[in-house]
C-alpha positions in Angstrom: 111.1 243.0 170.2 110.8 245.6 172.9 108.9 248.5 171.3 109.5 250.8 174.3 113.2 250.2 174.2 113.4 250.8 170.4 111.3 254.0 170.5 112.8 257.4 170.3 111.5 258.1 173.7 109.0 256.8 176.4 106.4 259.3 177.4 104.0 259.4 180.4 101.2 261.9 179.9 99.1 262.8 182.9 95.8 264.7 182.9 93.4 265.2 185.9 90.5 267.3 184.7 89.3 265.2 181.9 89.2 261.5 180.9 91.2 260.1 178.0 90.3 260.2 175.2 87.6 262.8 175.9 90.2 265.6 176.2 90.8 266.3 172.4 94.1 268.1 172.9 95.7 265.3 175.0 94.3 262.7 172.6 95.8 264.5 169.6 99.2 264.9 171.3 99.3 261.3 172.4 98.3 260.0 169.0 100.8 262.3 167.3 103.7 261.1 169.5 102.7 257.5 169.1 102.6 257.9 165.3 106.1 259.4 165.5 107.3 256.2 167.2 107.3 257.2 170.8 106.1 254.7 173.4 103.2 256.6 175.1 101.4 255.9 178.3 98.5 258.1 179.6 97.0 258.4 183.1 93.6 260.0 183.5 90.4 259.7 185.5 87.8 257.2 184.3 84.3 257.9 183.3 81.6 255.4 184.3 82.0 252.1 182.5 85.5 253.0 181.1 88.1 250.3 181.5 90.8 251.1 184.1 93.5 249.8 181.6 93.4 249.4 177.9 95.5 250.0 174.8 94.1 252.4 172.3 96.0 252.9 169.0 99.2 251.7 170.5 98.8 254.0 173.5 98.7 252.4 177.0 95.9 254.1 178.9 95.7 253.8 182.7 92.6 255.2 184.5 91.6 255.6 188.1 88.0 255.8 189.3 87.0 259.4 189.0 86.2 261.4 192.2 82.7 262.8 192.9 82.0 266.1 191.2 83.3 269.0 193.3 81.1 272.0 194.1 83.0 273.9 196.9 86.4 274.6 198.3 86.6 271.6 200.5 85.4 269.2 197.9 87.9 270.6 195.4 90.7 270.0 197.9 89.5 266.4 198.4 89.2 265.8 194.7 92.8 267.0 194.0 94.3 265.2 197.0 92.6 261.9 195.9 93.5 262.4 192.2 97.1 263.3 193.0 97.5 260.1 195.1 95.9 257.9 192.5 98.0 259.4 189.6 101.2 259.0 191.7 100.4 255.3 192.5 99.7 254.5 188.9 102.8 256.4 187.7 104.9 254.1 190.0 103.3 251.1 188.3 104.1 252.5 184.8 107.6 253.4 186.0 108.5 249.9 187.0 106.5 248.0 184.3 107.1 250.2 181.2 109.4 253.0 182.2 109.4 256.5 180.8 111.9 259.2 180.0 109.5 262.2 180.0 106.6 263.1 182.2 104.2 265.3 180.3 101.7 267.0 182.6 98.6 268.9 181.3 97.2 271.4 183.7 94.9 272.1 185.5 95.7 271.4 188.3 99.2 272.8 188.5 99.8 270.5 191.6 100.8 267.8 189.1 104.2 269.5 189.3 104.9 267.7 192.6 104.6 264.3 190.9 106.9 265.6 188.1 109.4 266.9 190.7 109.7 263.4 192.2 110.6 261.9 188.9 113.0 264.7 188.1 115.0 263.6 191.1 115.2 260.2 189.4 116.5 261.8 186.2 113.3 262.1 184.2 112.5 265.1 182.1 109.4 267.3 182.7 107.2 269.0 180.0 104.6 271.4 181.4 101.7 271.6 179.0 100.1 274.9 180.0 96.4 274.5 179.1 94.8 277.0 181.4 95.7 280.0 183.6 94.6 278.3 186.8 94.9 281.3 189.2 92.9 283.6 186.9 90.4 280.8 186.2 89.8 280.5 189.9 88.9 284.2 190.2 86.7 284.0 187.1 84.9 280.9 188.4 84.0 282.8 191.6 83.4 286.1 189.8 86.3 287.8 191.6 85.2 286.7 195.0 87.7 284.0 195.5 89.9 283.5 198.5 93.2 285.5 198.1 95.2 282.8 199.9 93.9 280.2 197.5 94.9 282.4 194.6 98.4 282.8 195.9 98.8 279.0 196.2 97.6 278.5 192.7 99.9 281.2 191.4 102.9 279.7 193.2 102.1 276.2 191.8 101.8 277.7 188.3 105.1 279.5 188.8 106.8 276.3 190.1 105.5 274.3 187.1 106.9 276.9 184.6 110.3 277.2 186.3 110.8 273.5 187.1 109.8 272.3 183.6 112.6 271.3 181.2 110.3 272.8 178.5 106.9 274.7 178.6 104.3 274.2 176.0 102.1 277.3 175.5 98.8 277.0 173.7 99.2 280.5 172.1 101.4 283.6 172.0 99.4 285.2 174.9 100.3 282.3 177.2 103.9 282.5 176.1 104.0 286.2 176.9 102.5 285.5 180.4 105.0 282.7 181.1 107.9 285.0 180.2 106.6 288.1 182.0 104.9 286.5 185.0 107.3 283.7 185.7 110.5 284.7 183.9 110.7 281.6 181.7 113.4 282.1 179.0 111.8 282.3 175.6 114.0 279.5 174.3 112.4 277.2 176.8 108.8 277.8 175.5 107.2 276.4 172.4 103.7 277.4 171.2 101.6 274.3 170.2 98.2 275.6 169.2 95.1 273.6 169.9 93.7 273.1 166.4 91.1 270.5 165.2 91.7 267.9 162.6 89.7 268.9 159.5 89.8 265.4 158.1 87.8 264.1 161.1 85.8 267.3 161.7 83.8 267.9 158.4 80.2 268.9 158.0 77.7 266.1 157.2 74.0 266.0 156.2 71.8 267.8 158.7 69.8 265.9 161.3 66.3 265.8 159.7 64.4 265.8 163.0 66.4 268.7 164.4 66.2 270.6 161.2 62.4 270.6 161.3 62.2 272.1 164.8 62.8 275.7 163.8 63.7 278.0 160.9 67.1 278.9 162.5 69.1 276.5 164.6 71.6 278.1 166.9 74.2 275.9 168.7 76.6 276.0 171.6 78.9 273.0 172.1 81.3 272.1 174.9 81.7 272.3 178.7 78.7 274.1 180.3 80.7 276.1 182.9 80.3 279.4 184.6 83.7 280.7 183.5 82.7 279.8 179.9 79.9 282.3 180.0 77.1 279.8 179.5 74.6 281.6 181.8 74.9 284.5 179.3 73.4 282.1 176.7 70.0 282.1 178.3 70.0 285.9 178.8 71.1 286.4 175.2 68.3 284.0 174.0 65.7 285.9 176.1 66.8 289.1 174.4 66.8 287.5 171.0 63.2 286.1 171.4 61.5 288.8 173.5 63.4 292.0 172.7 64.4 291.4 169.1 61.3 289.3 168.1 63.2 286.3 166.7 60.7 283.5 167.5 61.4 280.9 164.9 64.6 279.7 166.5 65.9 276.7 168.5 69.0 277.0 170.7 70.8 273.6 171.0 73.1 273.4 174.1 75.3 270.4 173.2 77.3 269.6 176.4 77.3 269.2 180.1 79.0 270.8 183.1 78.6 272.5 186.5 76.4 275.3 185.1 73.8 273.1 183.3 71.3 273.1 186.2 71.5 276.9 186.3 70.9 277.1 182.6 67.8 274.9 182.9 66.5 277.0 185.8 67.0 280.2 183.7 65.2 278.6 180.7 62.2 278.0 183.0 62.4 281.5 184.6 62.7 283.3 181.3 59.9 281.2 179.6 62.4 279.8 177.0 61.7 276.1 177.3 60.1 276.0 173.8 63.2 277.7 172.4 66.1 275.6 173.9 67.1 272.0 173.7 69.6 270.5 176.1 71.3 267.4 174.7 73.6 266.6 177.6 77.1 265.3 176.8 77.2 263.7 173.4 79.9 260.9 173.4 79.1 259.7 169.9 81.3 261.8 167.6 78.9 261.0 164.6 75.9 262.5 166.5 78.0 265.4 167.7 79.1 266.4 164.2 75.6 265.9 162.8 74.0 268.2 165.4 76.6 270.9 164.7 76.3 270.4 161.0 72.5 271.2 161.4 73.2 274.5 163.0 72.9 277.7 161.1 74.8 279.8 163.6 77.1 278.9 166.5 77.8 280.9 169.6 81.0 281.2 171.7 79.8 283.1 174.9 83.1 283.1 176.8 83.2 286.5 178.6 86.1 288.9 178.9 88.4 288.4 181.9 92.1 288.0 182.5 92.2 284.2 181.8 89.7 284.2 178.9 91.3 287.2 177.1 94.5 285.1 176.8 92.9 281.7 176.1 92.2 280.0 172.8 88.8 278.3 172.7 88.7 275.1 170.8 85.0 275.2 170.3 85.3 278.3 168.1 87.7 276.4 165.8 85.5 273.3 165.7 82.7 275.6 164.5 85.0 276.9 161.8 86.1 273.4 160.8 82.4 272.6 160.2 82.0 275.7 158.1 79.7 277.4 160.6 79.6 281.2 161.2 79.9 282.2 164.9 79.0 285.1 167.2 81.4 285.7 170.0 82.5 288.4 172.4 85.3 290.5 171.1 88.3 288.9 172.9 91.9 289.0 171.6 92.3 285.3 171.0 88.9 285.0 169.4 90.0 287.6 166.9 93.2 285.8 166.2 91.5 282.4 165.7 88.4 283.3 163.8 89.1 286.6 162.1 86.2 287.2 159.7 84.6 283.8 160.5 82.9 285.3 163.5 80.8 288.4 164.2 82.0 290.1 167.4 79.8 291.5 170.2 80.7 294.0 172.9 82.3 291.9 175.6 80.0 290.5 178.3 76.9 292.2 176.8 74.1 289.6 176.3 72.0 292.1 174.3 74.9 292.8 171.9 75.4 289.0 171.6 71.7 288.6 170.7 71.9 291.5 168.2 74.8 289.7 166.5 72.8 286.5 166.3 69.8 288.4 164.9 72.0 290.1 162.3 73.2 286.7 161.0 69.7 285.2 161.1 68.7 288.0 158.6 71.7 287.5 156.3 72.1 283.9 155.0 74.6 285.0 152.3 76.9 286.4 155.0 76.6 283.2 157.0 77.8 281.2 154.0 80.8 283.5 153.3 81.9 283.5 157.0 81.5 279.7 157.2 83.6 279.1 154.0 86.3 281.4 155.3 86.4 279.6 158.6 86.8 276.2 157.0 89.6 277.6 154.8 91.5 279.2 157.7 91.4 275.9 159.6 92.8 273.9 156.7 95.5 276.4 155.8 96.6 277.7 159.2 95.0 276.3 162.3 94.6 272.6 161.8 96.4 270.2 164.3 98.7 269.1 161.4 100.2 272.6 161.6 100.9 272.3 165.3 102.2 268.8 165.5 105.7 269.6 164.1 106.1 272.0 167.0 105.2 269.3 169.5 107.7 266.9 168.0 110.3 269.6 168.0 109.8 270.0 171.8 110.6 266.3 172.2 113.6 266.4 170.0 115.0 269.2 172.2 114.1 267.5 175.5 115.4 264.1 174.5 118.4 264.7 172.2 120.5 261.9 173.7 117.7 259.3 173.5 117.0 260.3 169.9 120.7 259.9 169.0 120.6 256.4 170.5 117.5 255.6 168.6 119.0 256.9 165.3 122.1 254.8 165.8 120.1 251.7 166.6 118.0 252.1 163.5 121.1 252.6 161.3 122.8 249.5 162.7 119.7 247.4 162.8 120.0 246.7 166.5 
């Protein structure tokens, strides 16, 4: 029996900026499509010691050796050129060996549109999964000092991706509005598929006993340690919390890794905070990750206000909510939409106000409990991935109506 031939559709998902299955959104999408009967292949970069090809939960995963970490313009160009070539070569292998009806590209980078364009010539459908506002992220990464020509290229690639796609997946209503206003994509060609966690897999467990004993209040940040994510503000907020507001019985757990981690460690030394912060590095073990966050009393989402962040949904905030943890975050529109009263909101980009919010929650355990319970309930009733999956499946029903009709006829006739 040829499972690919009998499936309602054959999907090739491509992602460049994270490895599969580390990217939680791509993993949930792939698993959701596979569970619905689609034949799913995924191409991504490989982490050290990851297999270049394996089958995971019925999903065929193809990986290429990841490029060295980029730190400047030239190295970014080399990274994207190498990755594009590797993805294209592997996609040809998948095309001839397994075949696919849809190429589902998750940005960044938006240059994946050129691979999709090649297959559109061959009659394949293209779904653009708009994860990030790449042009705006570029300016945020370089704090507004980016090269204008680079910005224009990124803007053009984003526009081409939106306009060439048979369907655009937006992560929230803010992205949908930008796609309509900035790139004139018709509303009927956009579907919002929010990036929610799975509360069945993300549930609080018993605290880590060793971590629990290290301080009276455990404060946690989890995720990519990047400049655009505001992580340098973490150390400034911790300095204000300890030395300006006098909260000394605290430990700040930074659970993650990224380009800004060396800078955070340098700031910790410069601000004399080494006794108050613990850098775990990247935690691949999901059991350990959940246990660390379950131990936290307060979680922090330090993403600062800028054009891209104001429109973006931060998955870490919803992971905190799924674990029943209260958060302190800057007052951004999508933070407000996601967390509502599960978070305490600080004045955007003010590390002192962020520290004041943390101090306020340190002094009010009952409020922390109320906020955490509300957050968990909001995930279960509104924001869990199970509420978004039907929208994803509807996209595929619209993009592959003929293939679905053939599948339905084959099932009814027993072919």
